[in-house]
C-alpha positions as CSV (number, residue, x, y, z in Angstrom):
1,X,2.4,-10.0,1.6
2,X,4.7,-7.6,-0.2
3,X,5.2,-4.1,1.4
4,X,3.5,-2.5,-1.7
5,X,0.5,-4.8,-1.2
6,X,0.3,-3.9,2.5
7,X,0.4,-0.2,1.7
8,X,-2.3,-0.6,-1.0
9,X,-4.5,-2.5,1.5
10,X,-4.0,0.3,4.1
11,X,-4.9,2.9,1.6
12,X,-8.0,0.9,0.6
13,X,-9.1,0.6,4.2
14,X,-8.6,4.3,4.9
15,X,-10.8,5.1,1.9
16,X,-13.5,2.7,3.1
17,X,-13.3,4.3,6.6
18,X,-13.7,7.8,5.3
19,X,-16.7,6.7,3.1
20,X,-18.4,5.1,6.1
21,X,-17.8,8.2,8.2
22,X,-19.6,10.3,5.5
23,X,-22.4,7.8,5.4
24,X,-22.8,7.9,9.1
25,X,-23.0,11.7,9.1
26,X,-25.7,11.6,6.5
27,X,-27.7,8.9,8.4
28,X,-27.4,10.8,11.6
29,X,-28.6,14.0,10.0
30,X,-31.8,12.2,9.1
31,X,-32.1,10.7,12.6
32,X,-31.3,7.2,11.4
33,X,-29.4,4.5,13.3
34,X,-25.6,4.2,12.6
35,X,-24.9,1.0,14.7
36,X,-24.0,-1.1,11.7
37,X,-21.6,1.5,10.4
38,X,-20.0,1.9,13.8
39,X,-19.4,-1.8,14.0
40,X,-17.8,-1.8,10.5
41,X,-15.6,1.2,11.5
42,X,-14.3,-0.9,14.4
43,X,-13.6,-3.8,12.1
44,X,-11.7,-1.5,9.8
45,X,-9.7,-0.1,12.7
46,X,-8.7,-3.6,13.7
47,X,-7.6,-4.4,10.2
48,X,-5.6,-1.2,10.0
49,X,-3.8,-2.0,13.2
50,X,-2.9,-5.4,11.8
51,X,-1.6,-4.1,8.5
52,X,0.3,-1.3,10.2
53,X,2.0,-3.8,12.4
54,X,3.4,-5.7,9.5
């Protein structure tokens, strides 16, 4: 993967992470479960660690 592609993927993952955080805040404000979103955040964190290590 080219450095530019890595940076684009990192930016994409960060945007997805922020979107999920917003979704979680909305769900929590309505008393809804956020377990699925928490799992997805963990997956994104792992992906970010991988791409940042390249």
